[in-house]
C-alpha positions in Angstrom: 203.3 -8.2 127.9 199.8 -9.0 129.0 198.1 -11.8 127.1 194.6 -13.3 126.9 194.0 -16.5 125.0 191.2 -18.7 123.7 191.5 -21.9 121.6 191.5 -19.8 118.4 192.5 -16.2 119.4 195.6 -14.7 121.2 195.6 -11.2 122.6 198.8 -9.3 123.3 199.1 -5.7 124.7 201.3 -3.7 122.4 200.8 -0.3 124.0 198.8 1.3 126.8 195.2 0.2 126.2 196.1 -1.1 122.7 196.0 -4.9 122.0 196.8 -7.0 119.0 194.5 -10.1 118.6 195.7 -12.8 116.3 193.1 -14.9 114.6 194.6 -18.4 114.5 197.8 -16.9 113.3 196.3 -15.9 110.0 195.1 -12.3 110.5 195.4 -9.7 113.3 192.8 -7.4 114.7 193.5 -4.4 117.0 191.6 -3.2 120.0 192.1 0.4 121.0 190.6 1.8 124.2 190.1 5.4 125.2 188.7 6.8 128.4 185.1 6.6 127.2 184.9 4.3 124.1 186.8 1.5 122.4 187.5 0.8 118.7 188.1 -2.7 117.2 189.9 -2.7 113.9 188.5 -5.6 111.9 186.4 -8.6 113.0 188.5 -11.5 111.6 187.0 -14.7 110.4 184.5 -15.0 113.2 185.4 -18.6 113.9 186.8 -17.8 117.3 184.7 -15.7 119.7 186.4 -12.4 119.3 183.6 -10.6 121.1 184.5 -12.6 124.3 188.1 -11.6 124.0 187.2 -8.0 123.6 184.8 -8.1 126.5 187.6 -9.5 128.7 189.8 -6.5 127.8 187.3 -3.6 127.9 183.7 -2.9 129.0 183.5 0.4 127.1 181.0 1.0 124.3 182.6 -0.6 121.2 182.7 0.4 117.5 184.1 -2.1 114.9 185.6 -0.7 111.8 186.5 -3.0 108.8 189.7 -1.9 107.1 188.3 -3.4 103.8 185.8 -5.9 102.6 187.7 -9.2 102.3 186.3 -12.1 104.3 189.2 -12.6 106.7 188.5 -9.1 108.0 184.7 -9.0 107.9 183.2 -12.5 108.3 183.2 -12.0 112.1 181.0 -8.9 111.9 178.0 -11.0 112.9 179.4 -11.1 116.5 179.1 -7.3 116.9 176.3 -4.6 116.8 178.1 -1.4 115.7 180.1 -1.9 112.5 181.6 0.7 110.1 183.1 0.0 106.6 184.0 2.2 103.7 181.2 2.7 101.2 183.3 1.3 98.3 183.7 -2.1 99.9 180.1 -2.6 101.0 179.4 -5.0 98.0 182.2 -7.3 99.2 180.8 -7.2 102.7 177.4 -8.2 101.6 178.8 -11.0 99.4 180.7 -12.4 102.4 177.4 -13.0 104.2 175.9 -15.0 101.4 175.4 -18.6 102.7 176.7 -19.9 99.4 179.9 -17.9 99.7 180.3 -18.7 103.4 179.8 -22.4 102.7 182.8 -22.3 100.4 184.9 -20.2 102.8 184.4 -22.5 105.8 186.0 -25.4 103.8 189.4 -23.9 104.3 189.0 -24.8 108.0 187.8 -28.4 107.5 191.0 -29.9 108.8 190.6 -28.0 112.1 191.0 -28.0 114.9 188.1 -25.7 115.4 187.2 -24.0 118.7 185.1 -26.0 121.2 181.4 -25.3 120.6 181.8 -23.8 117.2 179.0 -24.6 114.7 179.9 -24.5 111.1 176.2 -24.5 110.2 175.5 -21.4 112.3 178.6 -19.7 110.9 177.5 -20.3 107.3 174.1 -18.8 108.1 175.3 -16.0 110.3 173.3 -12.8 109.7 174.7 -9.6 108.2 174.0 -7.3 111.1 173.6 -3.5 111.2 176.5 -1.6 109.6 177.2 2.0 108.7 179.0 2.9 105.4 181.6 5.7 105.8 183.5 7.8 103.3 185.9 10.8 103.5 187.8 12.0 106.5 186.4 10.4 109.6 187.8 10.4 113.2 186.8 8.5 116.3 187.0 10.3 119.6 187.5 7.6 122.2 188.0 10.0 125.1 191.6 11.1 125.5 192.5 9.3 122.3 191.6 10.1 118.6 191.8 7.6 115.8 191.8 9.0 112.2 190.6 7.1 109.2 192.9 7.5 106.2 191.4 6.4 102.8 194.0 4.3 101.0 192.5 2.5 98.0 194.8 0.0 96.3 194.3 -3.4 97.9 190.6 -2.8 97.5 188.6 0.3 96.4 187.6 1.0 100.0 190.8 0.1 101.9 191.7 2.3 104.8 194.5 2.7 107.4 193.9 4.0 110.9 196.2 6.4 112.8 196.3 6.6 116.6 197.3 10.2 117.3 198.1 9.5 121.0 200.7 6.7 120.5 201.5 7.6 116.9 200.7 4.2 115.6 199.5 3.4 112.1 197.4 0.3 111.6 198.0 -0.6 108.0 195.9 -3.8 107.5 196.7 -5.3 104.1 197.8 -2.0 102.7 201.4 -2.3 103.9 202.9 -5.6 105.0 206.4 -7.1 105.1 205.3 -9.6 102.5 203.9 -8.7 99.1 201.0 -6.3 99.1 198.2 -7.8 97.0 197.2 -5.3 94.3 196.4 -7.8 91.6 192.8 -8.7 92.5 189.9 -8.0 90.1 188.6 -5.4 92.6 192.0 -3.7 93.1 192.2 -0.2 91.6 195.1 0.6 89.2 198.6 0.8 90.7 198.7 4.6 90.1 195.7 4.9 92.6 197.7 2.9 95.1 200.7 5.3 94.7 198.4 8.2 95.6 197.5 6.3 98.8 201.2 5.6 99.6 202.0 9.3 99.0 199.4 10.2 101.6 201.0 7.9 104.2 204.6 9.1 103.2 203.5 12.7 104.0 202.9 11.7 107.6 205.7 9.2 108.0 207.6 11.5 110.5 204.6 11.4 112.8 204.5 7.6 112.9 206.4 5.5 115.5 205.4 2.1 114.2 203.3 0.3 111.6 201.0 -2.6 112.7 199.8 -4.7 109.7 197.0 -7.3 109.6 199.4 -10.1 108.3 202.9 -11.2 109.0 205.5 -10.0 111.5 204.9 -6.7 113.3 205.7 -4.0 114.1 207.2 -2.5 111.0 209.4 0.6 110.7 207.8 3.8 109.2 210.7 3.9 106.7 208.9 1.0 105.0 206.4 3.5 103.6 209.2 5.4 101.9 210.7 2.2 100.5 207.3 1.4 99.1 206.8 4.9 97.7 210.1 4.9 95.8 209.5 1.4 94.5 206.0 1.9 93.2 207.1 5.1 91.5 209.8 3.3 89.6 207.4 0.6 88.5 205.0 3.3 87.1 207.9 5.1 85.4 208.9 1.8 83.7 212.3 1.7 85.5 211.4 -1.5 87.4 209.2 -4.5 86.4 208.1 -7.4 88.4 208.3 -11.1 87.5 205.1 -13.0 86.6 204.3 -15.2 89.6 201.4 -17.5 90.5 200.3 -18.1 94.1 197.2 -19.5 95.8 195.9 -15.9 95.7 196.2 -15.6 91.9 198.7 -14.5 89.3 200.5 -11.2 89.0 203.8 -9.4 88.7 205.8 -9.6 91.9 208.7 -7.2 92.8 210.5 -6.5 96.1 211.7 -3.1 97.3 213.8 -4.4 100.2 211.6 -4.0 103.2 208.4 -4.7 101.3 207.0 -5.8 98.0 203.9 -5.8 95.7 202.0 -8.1 93.5 200.3 -6.1 90.7 198.8 -6.4 87.2 201.0 -5.0 84.5 197.9 -4.1 82.4 196.4 -2.1 85.3 199.2 0.2 86.2 197.2 3.3 85.2 
């Protein structure tokens, strides 16, 4: 497979005109190119120069879409001009561009190594550039390839997945990973809302060839959606219950369903 590397980012072609760009092994972005336009799914941390990697892969007009508002998906927005994000997650996006918040975030990279020429000071004070809120059914016509936005609240209120009709790929971001899906955050809607999102994905599972998440190993099998659907239903019906677990990302109830798992709050199931 074709690869393009920097000191922070690694790009791998996963399909015709579709690339996975790994951000220091922590989070993955996806670049999809059509005949006329290109779409970048998420902007990563913005520590490595993702815009340079993208420019090396396509010269087409580019739109960036954030799958949700968490910092590892939006802090790199400052490197791009045309950004979209679901309206429900705009407050998180704005928070991520507060110098006070960014000063705390950059501390996680203090042990380095950081990319050559990177300025932590400039990163902390990076501007929140122009963005457009979206809501409801939205599709991107890239020319010979259409990408559909699927609203999937659960991880955050404005979480989305994206479906590539041409290659039948579903980009799940943090909404479906092989690890435990984080549904226990203060901003996460109730588990019952997440099940509605999973039901939406399950209804189209037979049209999906592979799932490409933002974290962990990939690709994943579409059958993972059905495992998740069955498991979450049982939790809500009281037939299954997770075990209280504390991680660096907080405390919640963790339960595995075989190919996937969730971390949720027992007091916010409904």
